[in-house]
N, C-alpha and C positions, 0 to 999 in steps of 0.2 A: 578383555581386549575389544577393540572396536571392529565391527564387521559391516556388512551391507555393501551397497553398490559403490564401487570405486570409479571416480570420474577421471578420464584421461584426455589428452589432447585430441584424440580421435573423436570422442564424444562431443567436444567443443566444436570441432570443425563440422561434424555432421549436423549438430543443432543449428549452427550459423547458416549452413547451406539450406536446411529446411526452412529456417526463418526468412531467408532472402527469397526463396521460392514463394512462400506464403505471402510475403510482403508484396512481391511483384504481382501475384494473382489478385491480391486485395486492392492494390493500387489501380490495376486495370479495372476492377469492379467499381471502384470509386469514380474513376474518370468516365466509365461507361454510364454509370447511374446518373452522374451530373449532366452528361450530354443528353441522355434519354429524358431526364427531367426537364431540361431546357426545351427539347423538341416537343415534349408533352405540353408545356406552357404555350409554345408557339401555336400548336394545333388548337388548344383551347382558345387562344386569342383570335385565331382565324375563324373559329366557329362562332365566337361572340360577334366578330366583325360582320360575318355573314348574316347573323340574326338581326343585327342593327340595320343592315342594308335592306333586308327583306321587310323589316318593320317599317322603315321609311317608305318603301314602295307601297306597302299596304295602306299607310296613311295617305299617300298621294292618290291611291285609288278611291279611298273614302271621300277625299275632297272633291275628286272628279265626279263621283256619284252625287254628292251634295249639290255641286254646280249644275249638273244635268237635271236634277229635280226642279231647279228654278227655271232653266232655259226651256224645259219641256212644257211649261204652262202656255195657254192660249194668249195671244196678244191682248194687251190692256188689262189682264188679270193681275191683281196685286197678290203676291205670295203670302201665305199664312205663316206665322212663326212656329213651325213644327221642327222638332229635332232633325238635324243638329243645329238649327238656327234658333237663336234666343229672342230676336227682335227683328221686326220689319218696319222700315221707315221710308216715307216718300219725301224726296228732296228735289230741289231744282237742279237742272243739269249744271248750272253755274257753280253749285256748291261742291261738285265733284273735284277730285284732285286735278291739277293742271294737266291738260292733254286728254283726259278721259272723255270730256263732253265738248271738245272744240268744234266738232261737226255735228249738226242736228241729227238726231237718231230717229229711225223709224220705230213705230210702236212694236214691241216684242223683241227688239234687238237687245242683245246681251253684251255687256262690257266685260264680263268675266269678274275676276277677283280684283277688288280695289280696297284701299285702306283709307278709312275716314276716322279721324280722332284716335288713331292708334289701334282701331279694331278692324279686322278683315271682314269683308262683306261681298256678296255677289250682287252686282248692279244689273238691273233690267229696265229698259226704257218703257215708259207708259205712253209716250207721245206728248205733244204740246209742251215740251221742255221739262217734263217731269221724269224722275227716275225712282224706281223702287229698290231699296237696299235691304238685303236679307243678311243681318249680322250673324256671324258664326258664334256659337256658344264657346267662350274661352276654355271651358273644361272638356269640351267634346273630344279634342285630340288626345287628352290624357286618359279619358274613359276608353277610347278606341284602343289605345296602346295597352292599357291595363287588362282589357278583356282578351287581347290576342297574345301579348307577350308580358307576363307579370314580372319577369326578371329584368325588364328594360324600363327606362324612364326618359322623360323629356326635360332637358335643361337648356338654359340660355347658352348661346354659342360660345361665349367667353368663359363659361363656368365649368368646362370640362377639364378634369385633372390630366396632366401630361402623362402620356403612355396609355391612357384609357381609350379603347376603341369608340368611334362615334360615326354617325351617318347624318349628313346635312339634309334638311327638308327643303322642298321647293316652295315657291310663293303659294299661299300667303303666310306660310310658317317658316320663312327663311331665317328668322332670328332664333329658331330652336333647332336642336340636334337630338338624335336618338342615341342613347348611350346606356351601357349596362347599369343596373341598379348599384348604388354605392356599396351597400353591404354585400351584395352578390359578388361584385368585383373584388372587394377586399378579402372575402373568403377564398376566392380563387387564388389571389396572390399569396395569402397566408398559407394555404395548403402547399403552394410551390416552395415557399421559404422553409416551411416545416420539413419538407422532403429533403431540401438541400442541407439543412442543419442536421437532420437525422443521418444522412449519408456521411457528412463530414465528421459528425460525432462518432459514428461507428468506425470510421477510418482512423480518427485520432486515438480512440480507445484501443483499437487493434495494434496500432503502432506503439502506443505506450506499453501495451502488454508485451510486445516483442522486446522493446528496450529493457523493461523490467526483468523479463526472463533472461536476457543476455547478461544483464548486470548481476543478477542472482547466480547465474551459472558461472560467471567469471569469479565472483566471490567464493563460490563453492570450490572452484578449481584452485584458487589461491589457498583456501583452507586445506584442501586435500594435499596440495604441495607442501604446505607447512607441516601437516600431519605426517606425510611421508618422510620428510627430513627428520622429524622428531623420532619417528619409528626407526629410521636407520641409526640415529644416535643411540636409541635404546638397545638395538641389536648389537651395535658396536660396544656399548658400555657393558652389557650383560656378557658378551663374549670375552671381553677383557677381564671382567670380574670372575668369570668361571675359569679362565685359563690360569690366572694368578694362583689361586689356592690349589688347583689341580697340579700345577707345576711344582708348588711347594711340597705337596704330599708325595708326589712322585720322587722328587729329589731326596726327601727324608727317608723314604722306604728304600730307595736304591742305595743310599749311604749305609743304612743299617744292615741291609742284606749283603753288602760287600764285605762285612766283617772287619772293616778298617777303623772302627771306633770302639772305645771302651764302653763300660756299662754306663758311666756318667754321660758320655756323648750320645749313647743309644737312647737314654731316657730323654735327653734334651731334644733330639731329632723327632722322637715319637710324640713328645709334647707339642712340638711345632706342627707336626702332621695333624694332631688332634685339633689344634686351634684353627688350622686351615680348613679342616672338615666342618668345624662349627661355622666358620665364615661362609663356606659353600652352602651349608644347610640354611643359614639365614637368608642368603640370596634366593634360593629356591622357594623358601617360605614367602618372601616378598612378592615374587612373581605369582605364586598361588593366591596371595591376598588380593591381587588385582581381579582375578576371576571370581573370587568369593564375595567380595564386598562392593563391587562396582556394578552399576546398572540395575540395582535392586534384586540381584540374583540370590542374595543370602538373607534369610529372615532372622532379624535380631531377636535375641532372648533377653528382653527387657525385665529388669527387676530393681527394686529399691536396694541401694547398697551404700557403703562408705566410700565416697569418692576420694576423700583425703587419703585413706589407706591405700587405694589403688595407685595414686600418684606417688606415694612414699615407696611402695614396692617397686615401681618402675625406676625410681631414682636409685634405689639400692642396687637394682640389676645393672644400671648404667655406671655405678661407681667404679667397677672394675675397669671399664674403658676409660673413665675419667682419670684414674690413677696412671694407667699406661700411657696416656697422652699428656699428662702433666697439666690438665685443665683445672682451674680453680672453680669449684662448683658451689654456688650460693643458693641455698634452699630456704624458702619462706612459705610454709604450708599452713593454712588455717585448719585446725584439727576438726574432725567429725563433721565434715560437710556431707550431707545426705542428698543423693540424687538417684534418678531412675536411668539406668544405662545397661548396656550389654558389656559385662566385665571383659570378656575375651576381645571384643572388637575395640573397646575403648583403650585397652592395654596396648593394642597395636598402634593406636593413634598417639598416645603419650610417648611410647617408645620411639616412634618415628620422629616426633618433634624434638625429643632430647638428642637422638642420634644426629638429626640434621644440624642442631646447634653445635654439637661436639665436632662434627665434620668440618664446619665452616668457621669455627672460632679462630681468632688470630693466632699465628704461629708463635709469636713472641708474647708471653704473658697471656695465654688464652684464658678466657673467663666465660662461664655460662651461669645464668641465673634462672631458677625455676620458682615461680610464685603462684600460689593458689589462694583465692579470696572469694568472698561472697559479694555480689554487686547487684542490687535490685532483683533478687530472686534468681540470679544466675551464678553458676560456679564458673569463675573466670580463671583460666590457667594461662599464664604467660611464660614463654620460654625465650629468653633473651641471650644473645651472644655478642661478642665484640669483634666479629670477624669481617668478612669481605663486604657485607652489606648487600642491598638490592636496589637497583635503579627503579625510579618511580613507575616507569612504563612496564616494568616486569613484575610488579607486586601481585597482579592477578594471574599472569602467565605461568608463574611457578607452580600453580595448582593444576595445570593442564597435564595430561598424560605424556610421559617421555620428554617433558620440557627440561632443558638445562639452560641456565643463565648464560648470557653471551660473553661475560668477561673471561679472561684467560685463566684466572685462579680457579674459578668454578669448573671450567672444562678440564683442568688437570686433576681436580678432586674426584676420587672414585665415586660412582653413583649411577643409578639407572633412570632417575627422573620419574619414578612412580610412587615414591613414599608419600609425598604431600598430596598427590592426587587421590590415593587410597584414603589418606587421613581425612580429607575434606568430604569424600563420599560417605564415610562412616559418620562423621559429625553431622552432616546434613540429614542423614537417615535418623539421627537422634533429635532432629529439630533444632540443632544448634548452628553456630557459625564459626568458621575458621578463617581468619584473616592474617595478613602480614603487613608489617610497617617497618620502615627503615629511614633514618635521616639521609641516607645516600650511600653510594659505593664507598667501601672502606671504613664505614662508621657503624657497622653492626646491624642486626635486624632483630625483630621481635615477632614471634608467632603467637597469636591470641586465639584461644579456644573458649567460647562462651556456651555453656550447657544450661538450658533452661530447666525450671522446676526444681531448683536446689534450695536447701535450707540447712541451717546449723542444728545439730541435735540439742534439744532443751537440756538444761542443767540437771533436772531430776532423772531424765532418761540417760544422760551422759554418765552419771555415777553408776546407775544400774548396768549400763553397757560396759563400763570399765571393770566393775566387779565380776561380770560374767566372763570377760576376757581373761581376768586373772585366775578365775576358777578353772577355766579350760587349760 
């Protein structure tokens, strides 16, 4: 019989409540993590923005220091091209950009930063209409920034990616901006996206796990419900099967003990009581078979034997029931099929298959056919009836414990729903297969047992085997 944890509605409700609480907690964690991650990105952006602003200020200080190095020279002295200046050129005031030399300048006067030919320079008057221009090295601002802030870079004002922090520079570098290094910024954004994907992935995985668990639990509940209904059917069937022979035995004994029947009647009633007791014993034996041969509890005693003879013996045992029910029995058995099997267990299987066919054969002109043949190294036993048949969706269900087919004829037929279940368990323990087929309801059914490792006895051994049987 089946044991273990039985799931009920209370288990389902408790699990759903726990799942909802966990889901709420996890949803809160996901929302909090996403918000915290966004705040972290904003803080990192503000930090980078502050770094770019400070870097821009440091560059402005460097330019101011460079300008003061020129303005601090004595009047009339031409500056030398020392870093950060790459070139010094003396030009006429008229060559300066419009407005820079409109008024004559005193010697030593400084015009500040001017741009000539697209190059920034510090202009300093030398007197007599001449001006010294100290041109800034174009690479100097890049070197200053690289030495102080290696994670920042200078780019053209229009070349900044949208959303990337930047800080503008004052003249003469107003066309440039300080911005985070491209790879450094991409790494920062990539880490943010990774954290978002990780949080959402964990949330989705947790939600999927809850959904799967609920679905599995629901399916388990449905299976338990179906099993419970089958179990109730089994208890009902066994109760009915027990009450019928017990009532028959009691009636027969009460009639005999009353002394109101003659010797012939007494013999008939006692015979009926004996038949009912045999029926009762068969039912008890079937219930015991469930515990003995299911779930691997019973160790089979496997040995090489005559499978054909075993089938013939079970057919002979069934012939008495066949005659009583008026069933036409057609037997076609290939002789001397040898196989390895447990004789006691396999006898139960064959008996159950034949009994099942006799039970469900058609009431008018009932017919059962038993065939045994060799097929590609397998002993194939087929038991066919012309009875109520089996619906296609129930061909596998009939092998489940306590299962009874849904049609009304089957429900009215006595049975416990364990015979085929025990039979398949035994067959699978032998490494074989037990299947059912049917053209449909009302058109009969065939139970097919395939036992592997079978062969026919060779002719020379067959003659010796026959002589030995005759001598015995």
